[in-house]
C-alpha positions in Angstrom: -0.1 0.0 -0.2 1.6 3.3 -0.9 0.8 6.4 1.5 0.9 10.0 0.3 3.7 12.4 1.8 0.7 14.6 3.1 -0.8 11.7 5.0 0.5 12.0 8.4 1.6 8.5 9.6 -0.6 8.1 12.5 -3.6 10.4 14.5 -1.0 10.2 17.6 1.8 12.7 15.2 -0.8 15.0 13.3 -2.5 15.7 17.2 1.3 16.7 18.3 1.4 18.7 15.6 -1.6 20.7 16.1 -1.0 21.2 20.0 2.4 22.1 19.5 0.8 24.5 16.6 -1.6 26.0 19.4 0.5 26.5 22.3 3.1 28.5 20.1 0.6 30.5 18.4 -1.0 30.7 22.5 2.5 32.2 23.3 2.9 34.7 20.3 -0.7 36.2 21.7 0.4 36.7 25.3 4.0 37.6 24.5 2.5 40.5 21.9 -0.5 41.3 24.8 2.1 41.7 27.7 1.3 45.4 27.9 -2.7 44.9 27.5 -3.3 41.6 29.8 -1.2 43.0 32.8 -1.1 46.8 32.6 -4.2 48.2 34.7 -5.5 50.3 31.6 -2.7 49.2 28.9 -3.8 49.0 25.2 -2.2 48.6 22.4 -0.4 51.0 20.3 -2.0 53.0 17.8 -0.5 52.0 14.7 -2.2 54.7 12.4 -0.1 56.9 10.6 -2.6 59.8 12.3 -1.2 58.4 15.5 1.8 59.0 15.4 3.7 62.4 16.7 6.6 63.3 14.2 4.7 62.3 11.3 1.6 64.6 12.7 4.5 67.1 13.3 5.7 66.4 9.2 2.7 67.4 8.4 2.5 63.7 7.1 -1.2 62.3 7.6 -3.5 59.5 6.6 -4.3 59.7 3.1 -7.8 58.6 3.6 -8.4 61.9 6.1 -6.3 64.5 3.6 -9.0 62.7 0.6 -11.8 63.7 2.9 -10.2 67.1 3.6 -9.9 68.0 -0.1 -13.1 66.3 -0.6 -14.9 68.7 1.5 -13.0 71.9 1.1 -14.0 71.8 -2.9 -16.3 73.9 -3.0 -16.5 75.4 -6.7 -19.0 73.4 -9.4 -17.9 72.2 -12.3 -20.1 75.1 -13.6 -17.6 77.8 -11.9 -14.2 75.7 -13.1 -15.7 75.6 -16.6 -16.1 79.6 -16.1 -12.4 80.0 -15.4 -11.3 78.5 -17.5 -12.7 80.0 -21.0 -12.0 83.4 -19.1 
């Protein structure tokens, strides 16, 4: 009988692999969340562009926020733009 290279040799090996994988994932989640889990009032850091003070000081912002601002500032109608182009 020929076995596939993808088939586990037996069920115990497969369960061992799953348990080891779950243990590694649990350790990673615990280490990534040390500040959240063990510090009172702890939270994940804000990784958004607008949450970075150095970027804000340089005037760099989120593209979506900049686009929203640009659309809000646009007060010209299409007719006004065409008139200014023809004059």
